[in-house]
C-alpha positions in Angstrom: 29.5 -82.1 9.1 27.7 -81.7 5.9 27.3 -78.0 4.8 23.6 -78.8 4.3 23.1 -79.8 8.0 25.2 -77.3 10.0 22.8 -74.4 9.9 21.2 -73.9 13.4 17.6 -75.2 13.4 16.3 -72.1 15.1 17.5 -69.8 12.4 14.6 -67.9 10.7 13.8 -68.1 6.9 15.2 -65.6 4.4 15.2 -62.0 5.6 14.4 -63.2 9.2 10.6 -63.1 8.5 8.5 -65.9 9.8 6.1 -67.0 7.1 2.4 -67.1 8.1 0.5 -70.3 7.9 -2.3 -69.0 5.7 -3.1 -66.0 3.6 -6.1 -64.8 1.6 -6.3 -66.3 -1.9 -5.7 -62.9 -3.6 -2.9 -64.0 -5.9 -5.1 -66.5 -7.6 -7.8 -63.9 -8.2 -5.3 -61.3 -9.5 -3.7 -63.7 -11.9 -7.0 -64.8 -13.2 -8.0 -61.1 -13.8 -4.7 -60.5 -15.7 -5.3 -63.6 -17.8 -8.8 -62.6 -18.6 -7.6 -59.2 -19.6 -4.9 -60.7 -21.9 -7.5 -63.0 -23.5 -10.0 -60.2 -24.0 -7.3 -58.3 -25.9 -6.9 -61.2 -28.3 -4.2 -63.3 -26.5 -1.5 -61.6 -28.5 1.5 -63.7 -29.5 5.0 -62.5 -30.3 6.3 -62.7 -33.8 8.7 -65.5 -34.2 12.4 -64.7 -34.5 14.0 -67.6 -32.7 17.7 -67.2 -31.8 18.3 -70.8 -30.7 16.7 -74.2 -31.5 15.6 -75.1 -28.0 15.5 -78.9 -27.4 12.2 -80.5 -26.4 12.4 -83.5 -24.1 9.9 -85.8 -22.5 9.5 -86.5 -18.8 9.1 -90.1 -18.0 6.2 -89.0 -15.7 4.2 -88.2 -18.9 3.8 -91.9 -19.7 2.7 -93.0 -16.2 1.7 -95.7 -15.4 3.9 -97.1 -18.1 7.6 -97.5 -17.2 10.8 -95.6 -17.7 11.9 -97.6 -20.8 8.5 -97.1 -22.4 9.1 -93.3 -22.0 12.4 -93.6 -23.8 10.9 -95.8 -26.6 8.0 -93.4 -27.2 10.2 -90.3 -27.1 12.5 -91.9 -29.7 9.7 -93.0 -32.0 7.9 -89.7 -31.9 11.0 -87.5 -32.2 11.7 -85.9 -28.9 15.2 -84.5 -28.3 15.9 -86.0 -24.9 14.5 -87.2 -21.5 13.8 -86.1 -18.0 13.8 -89.1 -15.7 11.6 -89.0 -12.6 13.6 -90.8 -9.9 10.9 -92.9 -8.2 10.2 -96.4 -6.8 10.8 -98.4 -10.0 14.4 -99.6 -9.8 15.4 -98.7 -13.3 14.6 -95.0 -12.5 17.4 -95.2 -9.9 19.9 -97.4 -11.7 22.6 -95.5 -13.6 23.6 -98.5 -15.7 20.0 -99.2 -16.9 19.4 -95.5 -17.6 22.7 -95.3 -19.6 21.5 -98.4 -21.5 18.2 -96.8 -22.3 19.8 -93.6 -23.4 22.2 -95.3 -25.7 19.6 -97.8 -27.1 17.2 -95.1 -28.0 19.7 -92.4 -28.9 18.3 -89.9 -26.4 20.4 -87.8 -23.9 19.1 -87.5 -20.4 18.7 -83.7 -20.0 17.6 -83.8 -16.3 16.8 -85.9 -13.4 13.8 -85.1 -11.1 14.8 -85.8 -7.5 12.3 -87.8 -5.4 11.1 -84.7 -3.5 7.4 -85.2 -4.2 4.9 -85.8 -1.4 4.2 -89.4 -2.4 7.9 -90.2 -2.6 8.8 -89.2 1.0 9.5 -92.9 1.9 12.1 -93.4 -0.9 15.6 -93.6 0.4 14.6 -92.8 3.9 13.2 -89.7 5.6 16.3 -87.5 5.3 15.4 -85.1 2.5 19.0 -84.1 1.7 19.8 -87.8 1.0 17.2 -87.7 -1.8 18.9 -84.8 -3.5 22.5 -86.1 -2.8 21.8 -89.6 -4.2 20.2 -88.0 -7.2 23.4 -86.0 -7.7 25.4 -89.2 -7.6 23.3 -90.6 -10.4 23.6 -87.4 -12.4 27.4 -87.3 -11.9 27.7 -90.9 -13.2 25.6 -90.2 -16.2 26.9 -86.6 -16.8 23.4 -85.2 -16.5 23.7 -81.4 -16.1 20.5 -80.6 -14.2 18.5 -81.8 -11.3 14.9 -80.6 -10.7 13.8 -80.5 -7.0 10.6 -79.3 -5.3 10.9 -76.7 -2.5 10.6 -78.2 1.1 7.4 -78.7 2.9 6.9 -76.5 6.0 7.0 -79.4 8.3 10.5 -80.5 7.2 12.0 -78.2 9.8 15.7 -77.6 9.6 15.9 -78.9 6.0 13.3 -76.3 5.0 15.0 -73.4 6.8 18.4 -74.2 5.4 17.2 -75.2 1.9 18.3 -72.1 -0.1 21.8 -72.1 1.3 22.0 -75.9 1.1 21.2 -76.0 -2.6 23.8 -73.4 -3.2 26.4 -75.4 -1.3 25.6 -78.6 -3.3 25.8 -76.7 -6.6 29.2 -75.3 -5.7 30.5 -78.7 -4.5 29.3 -80.8 -7.5 28.9 -78.3 -10.4 25.4 -79.6 -11.2 22.5 -77.2 -11.5 19.7 -77.8 -9.0 16.7 -76.1 -10.6 14.1 -75.6 -7.9 10.5 -75.9 -9.2 7.6 -73.6 -8.6 4.7 -75.2 -6.7 1.3 -74.0 -5.4 -0.4 -73.4 -2.1 -3.0 -75.8 -0.8 -6.4 -74.1 -0.6 -8.8 -74.3 2.3 -11.9 -72.4 1.3 -11.0 -68.8 0.8 -7.6 -69.2 2.5 -4.3 -70.5 1.2 -2.3 -72.9 3.3 1.4 -71.9 2.8 2.7 -75.5 2.9 6.1 -74.8 1.3 9.1 -73.0 2.8 10.6 -70.6 2.0 7.6 -70.4 -0.5 5.9 -72.3 -3.3 7.2 -69.6 -5.7 11.1 -69.9 -5.9 11.5 -66.8 -8.1 11.9 -64.5 -5.1 14.5 -66.6 -3.5 18.3 -66.6 -4.1 18.4 -69.7 -6.2 20.8 -69.7 -9.2 18.6 -72.2 -11.1 14.8 -72.5 -11.3 12.3 -74.7 -13.1 9.0 -73.1 -14.1 6.1 -75.6 -14.4 3.1 -74.0 -16.3 0.6 -76.4 -14.7 1.8 -75.5 -11.2 1.6 -71.8 -12.1 -2.1 -72.3 -13.2 -2.9 -74.0 -9.9 -1.2 -71.3 -7.9 -2.7 -68.5 -9.8 0.8 -67.2 -10.7 1.4 -65.3 -13.9 3.8 -67.5 -15.9 4.9 -64.8 -18.2 5.8 -62.5 -15.3 7.7 -65.4 -13.7 9.9 -66.1 -16.8 10.7 -62.4 -17.3 11.5 -62.0 -13.6 13.9 -65.0 -13.6 15.9 -64.0 -16.7 18.9 -66.3 -17.1 18.1 -68.1 -13.8 15.4 -70.0 -15.6 17.0 -73.3 -16.4 14.1 -75.7 -17.2 10.5 -75.3 -18.4 8.0 -78.0 -17.6 5.5 -77.6 -20.5 1.9 -78.4 -19.5 -1.3 -76.5 -19.3 -4.0 -75.8 -16.7 -7.4 -74.1 -16.5 -6.6 -72.1 -13.4 -10.1 -72.9 -12.2 -9.3 -75.7 -9.8 -7.2 -76.6 -6.9 -5.9 -79.6 -8.7 -2.6 -79.9 -10.5 -4.0 -80.7 -13.9 -0.9 -81.1 -16.2 -3.1 -80.8 -19.3 -1.5 -81.0 -22.8 -0.4 -77.6 -24.0 -3.3 -75.7 -25.7 -6.0 -77.5 -23.7 -6.0 -75.0 -20.8 -5.8 -71.2 -20.7 -2.2 -70.7 -19.8 0.1 -68.7 -22.1 2.0 -71.8 -23.2 2.5 -70.6 -26.8 3.7 -67.1 -25.8 6.0 -68.5 -23.2 7.7 -70.7 -25.8 7.9 -67.8 -28.3 9.5 -65.5 -25.8 12.1 -68.0 -24.7 13.0 -68.8 -28.3 13.2 -65.2 -29.3 15.7 -64.4 -26.5 17.9 -67.3 -27.3 17.2 -69.0 -23.9 19.8 -71.7 -23.1 17.6 -74.1 -21.2 15.4 -77.1 -22.2 11.7 -77.6 -22.5 10.4 -80.8 -20.9 6.9 -82.0 -21.6 5.3 -83.1 -18.3 1.6 -83.9 -18.9 -1.0 -86.4 -17.7 -1.8 -88.9 -20.4 -4.3 -91.7 -20.9 -3.6 -95.3 -19.9 -4.7 -96.2 -23.4 -1.5 -96.6 -25.4 -2.9 -95.1 -28.6 -4.4 -92.1 -26.9 -1.2 -91.6 -25.0 0.9 -91.6 -28.1 -1.4 -89.2 -29.9 -1.2 -86.8 -27.0 2.6 -86.9 -26.9 2.7 -86.3 -30.7 0.4 -83.4 -30.6 2.2 -81.8 -27.6 5.6 -82.1 -29.4 4.1 -80.5 -32.5 2.8 -77.7 -30.4 6.1 -77.1 -28.7 8.1 -77.2 -31.9 5.8 -74.8 -33.7 5.9 -72.2 -31.1 9.6 -72.5 -30.5 10.0 -71.8 -34.2 11.6 -75.1 -35.2 9.6 -75.1 -38.5 11.4 -71.8 -39.4 14.7 -73.6 -39.1 13.4 -76.4 -41.3 12.2 -73.9 -43.9 15.7 -72.2 -43.9 17.4 -75.6 -44.3 15.2 -76.4 -47.3 15.9 -73.0 -48.9 19.6 -73.4 -48.3 19.5 -76.9 -49.9 17.7 -75.4 -52.8 20.3 -72.7 -53.3 23.1 -75.2 -53.1 21.4 -77.3 -55.8 20.8 -74.3 -58.0 24.5 -73.3 -57.8 25.6 -76.9 -58.6 23.2 -77.4 -61.5 22.8 -74.0 -63.0 25.8 -71.9 -61.9 25.7 -68.8 -59.7 22.8 -67.3 -61.6 20.7 -70.4 -61.7 17.0 -70.4 -61.0 16.5 -71.7 -57.5 12.8 -72.3 -58.1 13.5 -74.6 -61.0 15.9 -76.8 -59.1 13.5 -77.4 -56.2 10.5 -78.7 -58.0 
């Protein structure tokens, strides 16, 4: 029997505690208060001392309703470093041969695959939720993709939900592929929160080895993204870059800088600590092609700036100038005169 399916269905969630169905919406209010305090203090940002040039990829969901290949084409034209493919109903999102062709044609590695664990994808590949993850792993193995992103289970998914933490660990051990579980958000019913995910919408408190933090989801949940990334440490594997206002129950996926989430500071802290993961832009864009491209260009510029990529470029130009000075003038040559 599959190690994901042999856990008794009556077994309780982590620590034996039965999760309540609802709770007061205190987390949302508390996070908003913390954010207001931070903004009132001037929204301080860390100085930039990046220890690694963190790649910035594009999620194919950012070009919806355009197709997967259009995502690759735009990412190549604009200058992204790689792709995250949302495995969905379009056949090319599930076809390793076509995805390999896109990757080679546009010179972009596939950094991650997003398993079809979204609410509107429950009908894809049948109703067995483990099959969705296992088939995504098969695609990842064929394409040598190192990471899969997956949502935590819904409460009504029963045995799958209760055995999810252990099942993810078993799959990672079996296949050697990171399954980075993504933070989500509770559904709000007036002043109460419906805890629709098990073990929780926030994966940072569970025993996952790999986690994806989505900044738009953090905004909707009322979670403090800075606290999340600090709490996760090296378990943070992926960052879904997006923004949110924190003032709505909707998952906004705004371009970074258009909400009030600490997108810039998150990027700076990750770069300064030499984080080994990848940043993937996952935003909602216009169906107008020109507006979509402009949004993707602006978002990439935002990410590169706050990750400190421009500092690397400056150092490269200085190094090139020094080399030219030595070649043309000798060891004591005037660097400034050689770079005019």
